[in-house]
Structures are given as structure tokens and as C-alpha cells.
C-alpha positions as CSV (number, residue, x, y, z in Angstrom):
1,M,5.0,73.9,-26.8
2,T,1.5,73.9,-28.2
3,T,-0.5,70.8,-28.9
4,E,-0.1,71.4,-32.6
5,D,3.7,71.8,-32.3
6,L,3.9,68.6,-30.3
7,I,1.8,66.7,-32.8
8,R,3.9,67.9,-35.7
9,E,7.1,66.8,-34.0
10,L,5.7,63.4,-33.0
11,E,4.6,62.9,-36.6
12,R,7.9,64.1,-38.1
13,T,10.0,61.9,-35.8
14,R,7.6,59.0,-36.4
15,D,8.0,59.3,-40.2
16,E,11.8,59.6,-40.0
17,T,12.1,56.7,-37.6
18,L,9.9,54.4,-39.7
19,G,12.1,55.1,-42.7
20,Y,15.2,53.7,-40.9
21,F,13.5,50.4,-40.3
22,A,13.9,49.7,-44.0
23,L,17.7,50.1,-44.0
24,G,19.9,47.3,-45.3
25,E,21.8,45.0,-43.0
26,A,25.1,46.8,-43.4
27,E,23.6,50.2,-42.6
28,L,21.8,48.8,-39.6
29,E,25.1,47.7,-38.1
30,K,26.7,51.2,-38.3
31,T,27.3,53.0,-35.1
32,Y,27.7,56.7,-34.3
33,G,30.9,56.1,-32.4
34,P,33.2,53.4,-31.0
35,G,31.4,51.3,-28.4
36,K,28.0,52.9,-29.2
37,W,24.8,51.1,-30.1
38,S,24.2,50.2,-33.8
39,I,21.3,51.7,-35.7
40,R,19.5,48.3,-35.2
41,F,19.8,48.6,-31.4
42,I,18.7,52.3,-31.5
43,L,15.6,51.3,-33.4
44,H,14.7,48.6,-31.0
45,H,15.4,51.0,-28.1
46,L,13.1,53.6,-29.6
47,T,10.4,51.0,-29.8
48,E,10.8,49.9,-26.2
49,S,10.9,53.5,-25.1
50,E,7.7,54.3,-27.0
51,V,5.9,51.4,-25.2
52,V,7.3,52.6,-21.8
53,F,6.2,56.2,-22.5
54,R,2.7,55.0,-23.6
55,E,2.3,53.2,-20.3
56,R,3.5,56.2,-18.3
57,L,1.4,58.6,-20.2
58,R,-1.8,56.6,-19.7
59,R,-1.1,56.0,-16.0
60,V,-0.7,59.7,-15.5
61,I,-4.0,60.4,-17.4
62,C,-5.9,57.7,-15.6
63,E,-4.1,57.5,-12.2
64,P,-2.3,60.8,-11.6
65,G,0.1,61.1,-8.7
66,G,1.7,57.7,-9.1
67,I,5.3,56.6,-9.6
68,A,6.9,55.9,-13.0
69,W,9.9,53.7,-12.7
70,F,13.2,54.2,-14.5
71,Y,14.1,51.4,-16.9
72,D,17.6,50.2,-17.6
73,Q,18.0,50.4,-21.4
74,D,21.1,48.3,-21.5
75,A,19.5,45.5,-19.5
76,W,16.5,45.6,-21.9
77,A,18.9,45.4,-24.9
78,R,20.6,42.4,-23.4
79,G,17.4,40.7,-22.1
80,M,15.5,41.1,-25.3
81,D,18.6,40.2,-27.4
82,Y,18.4,43.2,-29.7
83,A,21.0,41.6,-32.0
84,S,18.6,38.9,-33.1
85,Y,15.1,40.3,-32.2
86,P,13.0,40.8,-35.4
87,L,13.4,44.4,-36.5
88,A,10.3,44.3,-38.6
89,L,8.3,43.4,-35.6
90,S,9.7,46.4,-33.6
91,G,8.9,48.6,-36.6
92,S,5.2,47.6,-36.5
93,V,5.1,48.0,-32.7
94,F,6.7,51.5,-32.9
95,E,4.2,52.6,-35.6
96,A,1.2,51.4,-33.7
97,V,2.2,52.7,-30.3
98,R,3.3,56.1,-31.7
99,A,-0.2,56.4,-33.3
100,T,-1.8,55.9,-29.8
101,N,0.6,58.4,-28.3
102,I,-0.3,61.0,-30.9
103,L,-4.0,60.4,-30.3
104,D,-3.5,60.7,-26.6
105,A,-1.5,63.9,-27.1
106,R,-4.3,65.4,-29.2
107,Q,-6.8,64.7,-26.4
108,H,-4.8,65.3,-23.2
109,Y,-1.7,67.4,-23.8
110,G,-3.4,70.8,-23.3
111,P,-6.4,70.1,-21.1
112,H,-4.6,67.6,-18.7
113,G,-0.9,68.7,-19.2
114,S,-0.6,69.7,-15.5
115,L,-1.4,66.3,-14.1
116,Q,1.6,65.2,-12.0
117,F,3.5,62.0,-11.3
118,V,6.8,61.1,-9.7
119,H,9.6,59.7,-11.8
120,S,11.8,57.3,-9.8
121,T,15.0,59.1,-10.8
122,L,13.8,62.5,-12.1
123,G,11.3,63.4,-9.4
124,L,8.1,65.4,-9.9
125,R,7.0,65.7,-13.5
126,T,3.8,66.6,-15.4
127,L,2.0,64.9,-18.2
128,S,3.0,67.7,-20.7
129,M,6.7,67.2,-19.7
130,E,6.4,63.5,-20.4
131,F,4.8,64.1,-23.8
132,D,7.6,66.6,-24.6
133,K,10.1,64.0,-23.5
134,V,8.7,61.5,-26.1
135,A,9.5,63.9,-28.9
136,E,12.9,65.0,-27.5
137,H,14.0,61.4,-26.8
138,T,13.2,60.3,-30.3
139,E,15.0,63.3,-31.9
140,H,18.0,62.6,-29.7
141,H,18.3,59.1,-31.0
142,L,17.5,60.1,-34.6
143,S,20.5,62.5,-34.5
144,Q,22.6,59.4,-33.5
145,I,21.3,57.5,-36.5
146,R,22.0,60.4,-38.8
147,K,25.5,60.6,-37.5
148,A,26.0,56.8,-37.9
149,L,24.9,57.0,-41.6
150,E,27.2,60.0,-42.3
151,G,30.3,58.1,-40.9
């Protein structure tokens, strides 16, 4: 993927994600399948993940060769009580952190993409792989939201 392709995908998924923060309460409670997270939970998760990705990306840029720890998304959903956590606040955080991730991608994806780190469960990875994961992860969850809204 080129830097331009990555930026376009980060911007596209940002815009689509931000639109879902404005859904009504009934739509936010829809799920994409029995026992699956609601749209509300997915949006909170996307925000948490964006923050985690930001920290990982910056550590790799500034301190290559380190370890990035896996985080348990279900534990975070319980611990942060996604059911009652203010969705508008998560929307603001997502927007701001995605802006920093886009800026960092513009500056570092190409020239520093080969910087390495070790993910605690995935093993050896590069900065460019982690930037790509930001876009792929968001799209994965956006497809779940689309499916929930179709159902």
C-alpha cells in the first residue's frame, strides 16, 4: 500500500465511523448477530483501539524494537462499562486520535515503515504493518456495523 492509499483509507473509515456516532439510541443497540456487540460497543471499541494503535505507532517511531502488548477488548468493554460510557466523548476522542494517526502516517509510513517491534501475541511486526492494521481493523468493524443496520 502506498502512503496515499493508506491516508485515503484512514480518512474514508474515519468519516464513516464518525457518522455512526450520530445514530439514534435504537440503532446503537442493534447487533450484527446473536450474542455480538452492539453498534454502541463497537464504536467504543474503535475508539479504544485507535488510542492503543496511537501509542504503539509512536513507540515504534520513537523507540523501535520494543514490545507492544495485546489488550483484552472484552475486559476493556467491561472495565470501562461501554453500556453507560458517554458515546459523544468517545466520538471526540476517536476523531482527535485518528487525526494524529493520519498525520503520523503521512510523515512516517514510507520513510520509517520498516521499523520493527514485537507484538506480544503476533510476533515480529513493522511500523507499516501496524499502520495497515489500523485501517483494516476499522474496516472490519465498520462491516459489522453495516450488517447490524441492515438486519
